[in-house]
C-alpha positions as CSV (number, residue, x, y, z in Angstrom):
1,M,113.8,98.4,62.0
2,D,117.1,96.7,62.8
3,R,117.2,97.3,66.6
4,R,120.8,96.2,66.9
5,K,121.8,99.0,64.5
6,F,119.6,101.4,66.5
7,L,121.9,100.7,69.5
8,T,124.7,102.8,68.1
9,T,122.6,105.9,67.7
10,S,120.1,105.9,70.5
11,L,119.6,104.4,74.0
12,G,122.6,102.2,74.2
13,A,125.1,104.8,73.0
14,A,123.9,107.4,75.5
15,A,123.3,105.1,78.5
16,A,126.6,104.3,80.1
17,C,129.5,104.0,77.8
18,T,130.7,105.8,74.7
19,C,131.4,103.1,72.0
20,S,134.1,103.9,69.4
21,G,132.3,102.1,66.6
22,R,135.7,100.7,65.4
23,S,135.2,97.8,63.1
24,A,136.2,94.4,64.5
25,L,139.1,92.5,63.0
26,A,138.4,89.2,61.4
27,E,138.9,86.9,64.4
28,S,138.0,83.3,65.1
29,P,134.8,83.0,67.2
30,G,136.8,80.8,69.6
31,L,139.3,83.6,70.5
32,P,138.4,86.3,73.0
33,R,138.2,89.8,71.4
34,P,139.7,92.7,73.3
35,V,137.4,95.3,74.8
36,A,138.7,98.5,76.5
37,V,136.8,100.2,79.3
38,D,137.9,103.5,80.9
39,V,136.1,104.4,84.1
40,D,136.2,107.9,85.6
41,P,134.9,107.8,89.2
42,S,135.2,111.6,89.4
43,K,132.5,112.1,86.8
44,T,129.3,111.6,88.7
45,L,126.0,111.4,86.9
46,G,123.5,111.3,89.8
47,A,122.5,108.8,92.5
48,I,120.5,105.6,92.0
49,P,117.6,105.7,94.6
50,E,118.0,103.3,97.4
51,N,114.5,101.9,96.8
52,F,115.0,101.6,93.0
53,I,114.5,97.9,92.9
54,G,111.0,96.5,93.2
55,L,108.6,93.6,92.6
56,G,105.1,93.8,91.1
57,Y,102.1,91.7,91.9
58,E,98.6,91.3,90.8
59,I,96.2,92.1,93.6
60,S,95.1,88.5,93.5
61,S,98.5,87.6,95.1
62,V,97.5,89.5,98.2
63,A,94.6,87.2,98.6
64,Q,96.8,84.2,98.2
65,A,97.0,82.9,101.7
66,G,100.5,82.9,103.3
67,L,102.4,84.4,100.4
68,L,103.0,88.1,101.3
69,S,103.0,87.3,105.0
70,P,105.4,88.1,107.9
71,R,105.4,84.3,108.6
72,N,106.8,83.4,105.1
73,A,110.4,83.4,106.1
74,A,111.7,82.0,102.8
75,Y,109.9,84.5,100.6
76,I,111.0,87.4,102.9
77,Q,114.6,86.2,102.4
78,F,114.2,86.2,98.6
79,V,113.0,89.8,98.7
80,K,115.6,91.0,101.2
81,N,118.4,89.6,99.1
82,L,117.6,92.2,96.4
83,G,118.0,95.2,98.7
84,A,117.6,96.6,102.1
85,R,115.0,98.9,100.6
86,G,112.7,98.4,97.7
87,V,109.1,98.8,96.6
88,I,106.3,96.2,96.3
89,R,103.6,97.3,93.8
90,I,100.2,95.8,94.0
91,G,97.9,96.3,91.1
92,G,97.6,94.7,87.6
93,N,94.6,94.0,85.6
94,T,93.0,92.1,88.4
95,S,92.9,95.2,90.5
96,D,90.2,96.7,88.3
97,Y,88.0,93.7,88.8
98,S,88.6,93.4,92.6
99,S,86.7,94.4,95.7
100,Y,87.3,94.9,99.4
101,S,85.5,93.2,102.3
102,A,86.7,93.9,105.8
103,S,85.8,90.4,107.1
104,G,86.4,88.6,103.9
105,P,86.9,85.8,103.1
106,A,89.8,86.7,100.8
107,V,89.5,85.3,97.3
108,S,92.3,85.1,94.7
109,S,90.7,85.1,91.3
110,P,91.5,86.8,88.0
111,K,88.2,88.7,87.8
112,A,86.8,88.3,91.2
113,T,89.5,88.9,93.8
114,V,88.5,89.9,97.3
115,V,91.0,91.4,99.8
116,D,90.1,91.6,103.4
117,D,91.6,93.1,106.6
118,A,93.4,89.9,107.5
119,S,95.2,89.7,104.1
120,L,96.1,93.4,104.3
121,R,97.5,93.1,107.8
122,D,99.7,90.2,106.6
123,L,100.9,92.5,103.8
124,G,101.7,95.2,106.3
125,G,103.7,92.7,108.3
126,F,105.5,91.5,105.2
127,L,106.5,95.1,104.4
128,R,107.9,95.7,107.9
129,A,109.8,92.4,107.8
130,T,111.5,93.2,104.5
131,G,111.8,97.0,105.0
132,W,110.2,97.6,101.6
133,E,107.5,100.2,100.7
134,L,104.2,99.8,99.0
135,I,102.4,101.2,95.9
136,W,98.8,100.1,96.0
137,G,96.3,100.3,93.1
138,L,92.7,101.1,93.7
139,N,89.9,99.9,91.4
140,L,88.8,102.6,89.0
141,G,87.8,100.2,86.2
142,G,84.9,98.4,87.7
143,G,84.6,99.3,91.4
144,T,82.8,101.9,93.4
145,V,84.4,104.9,95.1
146,E,82.8,103.9,98.4
147,N,84.4,100.5,98.3
148,G,87.6,102.0,97.2
149,L,87.7,104.4,100.2
150,D,87.1,101.5,102.6
151,E,89.9,99.6,100.9
152,A,92.2,102.6,101.1
153,A,91.6,103.0,104.8
154,S,92.5,99.4,105.4
155,V,95.6,99.6,103.2
156,I,96.8,102.9,104.9
157,A,96.3,101.3,108.3
158,A,98.2,98.1,107.4
159,A,101.1,99.7,105.5
160,G,101.7,102.6,107.9
161,D,104.9,104.4,107.2
162,N,105.7,101.8,104.5
163,L,103.1,103.3,102.1
164,L,104.8,105.0,99.2
165,A,101.7,105.9,97.2
166,L,98.2,104.9,96.1
167,E,97.3,104.6,92.4
168,I,93.8,105.1,91.1
169,G,93.2,102.6,88.3
170,N,95.4,100.3,86.3
171,E,96.3,101.1,82.7
172,P,93.4,103.4,82.2
173,D,94.6,104.2,78.7
174,L,93.4,100.7,77.7
175,F,90.0,101.1,79.3
176,A,88.4,101.5,75.9
177,G,90.5,98.7,74.4
178,G,91.2,95.2,75.4
179,V,90.0,95.3,78.9
180,A,86.8,97.2,77.9
181,H,86.0,98.9,81.2
182,R,84.8,101.9,79.2
183,P,83.1,102.5,75.8
184,R,85.1,103.3,72.7
185,G,86.2,106.9,72.6
186,Y,87.2,107.0,76.3
187,S,90.0,109.6,76.4
188,Y,92.5,111.1,78.7
189,A,90.1,113.9,79.5
190,D,87.5,111.3,80.6
191,Y,90.1,109.6,82.7
192,L,91.2,112.8,84.4
193,K,87.6,113.7,85.3
194,E,87.1,110.3,86.9
195,Y,90.5,110.4,88.6
196,R,89.8,113.8,90.1
197,A,86.3,112.8,91.4
198,F,87.8,109.7,93.0
199,K,90.8,111.7,94.4
200,S,88.4,114.4,95.8
201,S,86.6,111.8,97.9
202,L,89.9,110.2,98.9
203,R,91.5,113.5,99.9
204,A,88.4,114.4,102.0
205,K,89.0,111.3,104.1
206,F,92.8,111.2,103.9
207,P,94.1,114.7,103.1
208,K,97.8,113.8,103.0
209,V,97.8,110.4,101.4
210,P,100.5,110.2,98.7
211,L,99.3,109.5,95.1
212,A,100.9,108.2,91.9
213,G,99.7,107.9,88.3
214,P,98.6,107.7,85.5
215,D,99.8,104.1,85.3
216,A,99.8,104.2,81.5
217,A,100.4,101.1,79.5
218,N,100.9,102.3,75.9
219,H,99.9,106.0,75.7
220,T,103.0,107.7,77.1
221,D,101.6,111.1,76.2
222,W,99.2,110.5,79.1
223,V,102.2,110.7,81.5
224,G,103.1,114.2,80.2
225,Q,99.5,115.4,80.4
226,F,99.0,114.0,83.8
227,A,102.3,115.6,85.0
228,T,101.0,119.0,83.8
229,D,97.5,118.5,85.3
230,E,98.3,116.8,88.6
231,G,102.1,117.3,89.1
232,K,101.5,119.5,92.2
233,D,99.6,116.8,93.9
234,I,101.4,113.5,93.2
235,K,104.5,111.8,94.4
236,L,105.3,109.6,91.3
237,L,104.5,109.4,87.6
238,T,104.0,105.8,86.7
239,H,104.2,103.9,83.4
240,H,104.3,100.2,82.3
241,Y,106.6,98.5,79.8
242,Y,107.0,95.0,78.3
243,A,109.8,94.2,75.9
244,E,107.9,91.5,74.0
245,G,104.6,89.8,73.7
246,P,102.2,88.2,73.5
247,P,103.7,84.7,74.1
248,T,102.0,83.5,70.9
249,N,103.8,86.1,68.8
250,P,106.5,84.3,66.7
251,A,108.6,87.5,67.1
252,S,108.9,87.1,70.9
253,T,112.3,85.4,70.7
254,I,115.5,85.4,72.6
255,E,117.2,87.1,69.7
256,N,114.7,90.0,69.7
257,L,114.7,90.2,73.5
258,L,118.5,90.8,73.5
259,E,118.3,93.6,70.9
260,T,117.7,97.2,71.9
261,D,114.1,98.2,71.7
262,P,113.5,101.7,70.2
263,K,110.1,101.8,71.9
264,L,111.8,101.8,75.3
265,G,113.9,104.8,74.2
266,R,110.8,106.7,73.2
267,I,109.0,105.9,76.5
268,L,112.0,107.0,78.6
269,D,112.5,110.2,76.6
270,Q,108.9,111.2,77.2
271,C,108.8,110.1,80.9
272,T,112.1,112.0,81.5
273,A,110.7,115.1,79.9
274,A,107.5,114.9,81.9
275,A,109.5,114.4,85.1
276,G,111.8,117.3,84.3
277,N,108.9,119.7,83.5
278,S,106.9,118.8,86.6
279,G,109.6,118.0,89.2
280,V,107.9,114.7,89.8
281,P,110.0,111.5,89.4
282,F,108.8,108.6,87.2
283,R,108.8,104.9,87.9
284,I,108.3,102.0,85.6
285,C,106.0,100.3,88.0
286,E,105.0,97.2,86.0
287,T,107.4,95.5,83.6
288,N,109.0,92.3,82.4
289,S,110.2,90.5,79.3
290,C,106.9,89.5,77.6
291,F,103.3,90.5,78.5
292,G,100.7,87.8,79.0
293,G,102.6,85.8,81.6
294,G,105.9,85.5,79.7
295,K,107.1,83.1,77.0
296,P,108.5,79.8,78.2
297,G,111.9,79.2,76.6
298,V,112.5,83.0,76.5
299,S,111.3,84.6,79.7
300,D,112.7,81.9,81.9
301,T,116.2,81.6,80.5
302,L,119.6,83.0,81.0
303,A,118.8,85.4,78.1
304,S,116.2,87.0,80.3
305,A,118.8,87.6,83.0
306,L,121.1,89.4,80.5
307,W,118.2,91.4,79.2
308,G,117.0,92.2,82.8
309,L,120.4,93.4,84.0
310,D,120.9,95.7,81.1
311,F,117.3,96.9,81.4
312,L,117.7,97.8,85.1
313,F,120.8,99.8,84.4
314,T,119.2,101.4,81.3
315,L,116.3,102.7,83.5
316,A,118.7,103.9,86.2
317,W,120.8,105.8,83.6
318,A,117.6,107.4,82.1
319,G,116.8,108.8,85.6
320,S,114.0,106.5,86.5
321,A,113.1,106.5,90.2
322,G,112.7,102.8,90.1
323,V,111.2,99.7,88.6
324,N,108.8,96.9,89.6
325,I,109.5,93.5,87.9
326,E,106.3,91.5,87.7
327,T,106.3,88.1,89.5
328,G,103.8,85.4,90.6
329,V,100.2,84.7,89.6
330,N,99.2,86.8,86.6
331,Q,95.9,88.2,85.4
332,L,95.1,84.9,83.7
333,G,95.4,83.0,86.9
334,F,98.6,81.1,86.4
335,V,102.2,81.7,87.7
336,S,104.1,83.7,85.0
337,S,107.1,82.1,83.4
338,Y,108.9,85.4,83.7
339,S,108.6,85.4,87.5
340,P,111.9,86.2,89.3
341,I,110.7,84.2,92.3
342,F,108.8,81.3,90.9
343,D,106.0,80.0,93.1
344,D,104.6,76.4,92.8
345,L,101.5,77.5,94.8
346,Q,102.5,74.9,97.5
347,G,104.8,77.1,99.5
348,H,108.0,76.3,97.5
349,Y,110.0,79.0,95.7
350,T,112.7,79.0,93.1
351,A,115.0,81.8,91.9
352,R,114.6,82.0,88.1
353,P,117.3,83.5,85.9
354,I,116.0,87.1,85.9
355,Y,116.2,87.0,89.7
356,Y,120.0,86.7,89.4
357,A,119.9,89.9,87.3
358,M,118.1,91.7,90.1
359,L,120.6,90.2,92.6
360,A,123.6,91.4,90.6
361,F,122.0,94.8,90.2
362,G,121.7,95.0,93.9
363,Q,125.4,94.3,94.3
364,A,126.4,96.8,91.7
365,S,124.1,99.8,92.0
366,R,124.7,101.3,95.4
367,G,125.7,105.0,95.2
368,V,126.1,107.3,92.2
369,K,126.5,106.6,88.5
370,V,129.9,107.5,87.1
371,G,131.4,108.1,83.7
372,V,132.5,105.3,81.4
373,K,134.0,105.2,78.0
374,C,134.5,101.9,76.1
375,D,135.6,100.4,72.9
376,T,133.5,97.3,72.4
377,N,135.5,96.2,69.3
378,G,132.3,95.4,67.5
379,L,130.9,93.2,70.3
380,S,127.4,93.5,71.8
381,V,128.8,94.4,75.2
382,K,127.3,97.0,77.6
383,V,129.2,98.6,80.5
384,Y,127.9,100.6,83.5
385,A,129.8,101.9,86.6
386,T,128.8,103.2,90.0
387,K,130.7,104.5,93.0
388,E,129.6,103.8,96.6
389,P,130.0,106.3,99.4
390,S,133.0,104.4,100.6
391,G,134.8,105.0,97.3
392,R,134.4,101.5,96.1
393,V,133.6,101.3,92.4
394,C,131.5,98.6,90.7
395,I,131.7,98.0,87.0
396,T,129.0,95.9,85.4
397,L,129.8,94.1,82.1
398,I,127.1,92.5,80.1
399,S,127.7,90.4,77.0
400,K,124.8,89.5,74.7
401,E,127.2,87.8,72.3
402,T,126.4,84.2,71.5
403,R,129.8,82.9,70.4
404,T,132.6,85.3,71.1
405,D,134.2,85.9,74.5
406,A,135.5,89.4,75.4
407,A,138.9,90.0,77.0
408,V,138.0,93.2,78.9
409,T,140.6,95.6,80.2
410,V,139.2,98.0,82.8
411,K,141.2,101.1,83.3
412,M,140.6,103.3,86.4
413,S,141.5,107.0,86.4
414,T,142.2,106.7,90.2
415,H,144.6,104.4,92.0
416,A,143.0,101.0,92.6
417,K,144.5,98.4,95.1
418,R,142.2,95.4,94.9
419,A,139.6,94.0,92.4
420,T,137.2,91.1,92.7
421,V,134.7,89.7,90.2
422,L,131.2,88.2,90.4
423,H,130.2,86.3,87.3
424,L,126.6,85.8,86.2
425,G,126.2,83.0,83.8
426,G,124.8,79.6,83.0
427,P,125.3,76.5,80.8
428,S,123.8,78.3,77.7
429,L,121.8,81.3,76.6
430,D,118.6,79.2,76.6
431,S,119.3,77.5,80.0
432,K,116.4,77.6,82.5
433,T,118.5,76.1,85.3
434,G,122.1,76.2,86.4
435,V,122.2,80.0,86.4
436,T,124.4,81.4,89.1
437,L,125.9,84.6,90.5
438,G,129.4,84.4,91.8
439,G,129.2,80.6,91.1
440,A,126.4,80.1,93.6
441,E,122.7,79.5,93.3
442,V,120.0,80.8,95.6
443,D,118.5,77.9,97.5
444,A,114.8,77.1,98.3
445,D,115.0,79.1,101.6
446,G,116.2,82.2,99.7
447,R,119.8,81.9,100.8
448,W,122.6,83.0,98.5
449,K,125.7,81.4,99.8
450,R,128.2,83.7,98.1
451,P,131.6,81.9,97.7
452,A,134.9,83.5,98.2
453,P,135.3,86.4,95.7
454,E,137.3,85.8,92.6
455,S,140.3,88.1,92.4
456,A,141.3,90.2,89.4
457,Q,144.9,91.3,89.2
458,I,145.5,95.0,89.0
459,R,148.5,96.3,87.0
460,H,149.2,100.0,86.6
461,G,145.6,100.9,87.5
462,S,144.0,98.4,85.2
463,C,142.6,95.0,85.6
464,D,141.7,92.3,83.1
465,V,138.5,90.3,83.1
466,L,137.5,87.5,80.8
467,L,133.8,88.0,79.9
468,A,132.4,84.9,78.4
469,A,129.8,85.1,75.7
470,A,126.2,85.2,77.0
471,S,127.3,86.2,80.5
472,A,127.7,89.2,82.8
473,A,130.2,90.2,85.5
474,V,130.3,92.7,88.3
475,V,133.9,94.0,88.9
476,I,134.3,95.5,92.4
477,V,137.3,97.8,92.7
478,E,138.6,98.9,96.1
479,K,140.8,102.0,96.5
């Protein structure tokens, strides 16, 4: 299927702006093409949760000494930049090979991770230092209920009020497949029986502990079934998503990453229906550009930032309660190329391109979603708008064009007095370095030294913004 054509009839057309579909005039690629955006702040479409943004880690990262620790000032700053509230999700494939030992020692290993009380206390301190919440995955694949209950007790004590939910098992819909925790034929009914047995023991010890699930990878129908069966006793419905993969797949390219994925539309439709029927919100709690650790030259480029920013807003417009972008050491034991916060395993951290997408989203997603109409004039441009409680409106413009700039005119239906612009861009679509937001990089200590904002002139309630090809911009309009 041509996923770019799919854009006009599915997810992209319904997400944030109504595109006219008008054919583009024959213009030189060197000349900006006009794009018209009409924002209606009075048309509100629901709030974006304050803890929407999140990071996801394999459980092996918790056993990595000094990483998720209250003493890791630089890493804390990297996280806090993304939002005053957010969610850390600990799980991944390694969680169903892990174990808990109160006195340790902690071991970080793809299939033999051990977490202990000291590492969990560090995690609790990290959560309090950042103000973020925790989703923790317990071992259903290869552990024992008894060890899981001991682990849960330590996690609950360490996280305290920062615990959002416990999950029981990671990607159980794949237990009979690639990870082979169960024999062929293992079904949803088998999983539900195991989940309920584990939950019964957990509830006997911790009657009010919040739960989430089913943490499905591919079988989205499990989410709907789980919502029906467990919706009265869970806090979140959870699902995973990767846009591309594996890295060895020739089709995992920048070009394909930037096209609209019809699979995502189907997942979100089913999750939205499950959430609506049960009254339980859903969260995409494990995700990134390319499963298997990402693909160098794709997952670590400016293209991943443009994909990531559009992806975050796509989830928000679909009604997701949030998202956890994977980062750090993966299930294969190396640091993923898709990591927003790249870790050299020596205590040094780097903001990779997708981090700037998360940073831009944090600047532009406070408050409620508002109505947008746009005529993209044939360009691959996406537009989203939000309104903060103060009345300030943020319009996010994302260009996935490779050659043609866009001359964007943003029209406001209410009087606007002042507008500033934060540009997200880099040297080229495949750039791994030199990516900035507002012309500034995030340094090794996690500090984003935002420069003086760029002003956009307002005339008769409209402002003009030049959106370069392969870039994004956040337009901030003050009343």
